[in-house]
N, C-alpha and C positions, 0 to 999 in steps of 0.2 A: 663733278664735285672737286672743289679745290683742295690740295694737299694741306695737312696740318702738321706743324713741326713743334708744337708746344712741349712734347715729351722729351726733346733732345737736350734740355738744359734745366738745371735746378735754380737758375738765376731768377730773381723777381721779374715778373712780367711787366713791362712798361705800360703806362696808361694810354689807352687808345686816343688818337687825336681827332677822330671823326667817326660817325656811325659806320660800322662794318670794318673798321680798321683793325688789323691784327699785327701788333708790333712784334718784331723779331730781333733777337740778339744777333751779333755779328756771325757767330757760328751757325745759327739757324739759317740765316740768309745765305751764307756760303753753301750750305748743304742743299738748300732749295735750288740755288742756281745750278749746281752740278747735276743734281738728280733730274730736274725738269729739263735741263739742256740736253742731256744724253737721250732721254726718252722722247721728250716733246718735239724736238726738231726733226727727229727721224720718223716719228709716227704722225706728226702734225696734229696731235691731240690738243684741242683748243684750250683746255684747262691748264695743261702743262706749259704750253707756249705763253699763255697769259702769266703764269707764275714766273717763268724765266724772264719775261720782259720786266716784271716788277722787281725781281731780285737783282737785276743788273741795271736798274733804272738810274742809278747814280752816275753811270758812265755816259748817258745820253739825254736824260730827261731835262736837266737844266738848259741844255742847248736847244732842245725842242721847244721848251717854254719860251726861251728868248726869241725864237723864230716867230712865235705868236705875237710878241710884243712890238715887233718892228714896224707893223703897219696898223692903221686905225681899226681895220676890220678884225684883226686878231685881238687887239686890246678890248674891243667891244665884246667879243666872245668871252674873254676872261672876266669881264664885269658882269655880263648877263648869266653866264654859266648855263647855256641851254642844254637840255637833256633830250636826246632823240629816243623816243619810245613809240610804241604802236599808237598810243593815245595822241601823241603830238603830230602824227602823220595823217590824222583824219582830214579828209577833203582832197588829198592829193590825187585820188582817182578821178576827180572831176575836172582836173586841169587838162589842157590840150596836149595831144601827143607832140613830142619834140621839146617840151619844157623839162627842166631838170626834175621837178617834183613828180611829174607824171611818169617819166622814164625810170626814176628811182622806185616808184610804187610798182611799176610793171616788172622791174628786175626782181624785187622782193617776191612778188607773186609767182613769177615764172620759176624762181629758184626755191620756192616753198620755204623761205626763211623770213625772219623778222628781227627788228632791232633789239627786241627784249632778250634775245639769246646771248648777247654779249656779256661776258663776265664782269662783275663789279670789281673795282679796284680794292685790294685788300692789304697789301704788304708795303705800300709806299707811305712813309711817315708824314711827309708834308701834305696838308690838305690841298694846297695850290697845285703842287706837282701831281697829286692824285687826280685832280680834275683834268689836267693836261693829258694824262694817260687815258682817262676815260673818254675824253674827246677824240683822241686818235682812234680808239677802238670803235666808237660809235659811228665814226665817219668812214671807216674802211670800206664798207659796201658802197658808199657814194663814189669812191674811186673806181670801183668796178663799173658803176653806171657811167661815169665820165668817159671811160675808155672803151665801153661796150664789151667788157670782158665777162664771160659767163663764170659761174661758181664751180669751175672744174680745176683739178690739180695743176695742169700746165699753166692756166691763166692766173691761178692764185700765186703760183711761183713767179710768174712774170710781174705781177703786181708787187710782190715782195722785193724783187730787184729794183723796181721803180721807186718803192718806198725807201729803200736803202740809199739810192742815188739822191732822192729828194729830201730825206730827213735824217740820214745817217743813223738808222736804227740797227743796233747790233743783232737783234733777233731776226730782222729781215735779212741781214747779211748771212747769218747762219742758215736760215731757211734757203737762201739762194745758193749756198754752197752744197749743202747736204740733201736738200729736197729733190733736186734733179735726178739723183741716183734711183729714185722711185719711178721715173718716167721710162716708158718703153721707147719713146722716140726722142731720147735725150739730145742727140746731136742736132736733129732738126729743130728742136725747141731752142737750143742755144743759138743757132744761126738765125732763126726767125724772130725771136723775142728779146734776147739779152741786149743786143746793141740798141734796139728801139727803147727799151726800158731805161737803160743807163743814160741815154741822150735826153729822153723826155723828162726824167726825174731831175737831171742836172739843169736843164734849160728853163723848166717851168717854175712858176711861183710856188712857194711852200704850201702844200695842200692842207696842212693842219690849221692854217690861219684863215681859211675861207669860211665865211659865215653862211653856210649852205642854206639854212632855214630862211634867210632873207632873199634867196635866189630861186625859190621853188618855181616861180612863173617865168624865169629867164630861159631863153632858148639855149639848149645844151651845147649847140655848136658855137653860139656867140660866147658862151662861158668858156669853152675851150680856147677860143681865140684870145679872150681877155687874160686867161691864166698862162698863155704862152705854151700850150701843150697841144698835141694832136694824137689821134689814134694811129695804130700801126697800119700804115698804107703801103708797106713794102710789097712789091710784086710777088704774087703767089701765096701770100700768107693766108688769105681767106680760103683759097682752094684746099689748103693743107690742114686747116683747123675748123672743123664743122660747127662747133658751138659758136665760134666767133663769126663765121659766115652766116649762121642763122639769124643772129641779131642784126647784122648789117643788111641782110636781104629784107628783113621785116621793115626796117627803116626805109629802104628804097621803095618798097611797095606802098607804104603810107605816103611817101612823097608823091608818087605817081597819082595817088587818089586825091591829093590835095589836103590830106589830113595831118600833115606835119607842119607845125608853125614856124620852125626854124629856117633860116636861110640855108640854101645848099652849100655844102662844103666840098673841098677837093676830094676826089675819090682815089 
């Protein structure tokens, strides 16, 4: 349940700019940022992290939107405004293993999660920027799929570091700084995942501008090469992180059986 701050001011409430929009005054927005930041980043509560990202959106969202406009694929997304929902994913389970769409479907199934659980945008005034934020939220799990990262805390934090490096998101930066204090193997995680995430995010193409829905039947390895990114192939990482190892081993097994359509990548 998203926090409500209407009671904090007697000022007239501005008119909503789109369905579901909750306009905030400056003081309401500031309090939302502080409150959701303190609790949300430390606890990783999804609703509070979402509120924090919206209340601080003026510091990064225009730049993120600009990243989407610098290539034809991103501009097409902004024109079409695709919406990733369970309904829109129908048929992905029938694609061949090794394609983006099928591996995304498998990731959602194995993690017992779905695209409909992402919070709607509520506090961003601009309808255009509100969609940019929604697009980032809805494609986050596709980044997990792209890099073979399971939905566990260490790998979620690894992806936050990558997102910060790739998109300069303040919330991702805060999660990257404070989130690791919750890890039992913090030093190992920092050695194994942070350098890879910073390098990959910096070198790769902006992920928010990828039209994923038009690439469902593309080989996921081919897609990684096109985007200029690669998974964490550092020596010893798989042996130290069981969830990551399980995904990679399943892929190898499917390759041996000839059931993986994508060309082999470097291991």
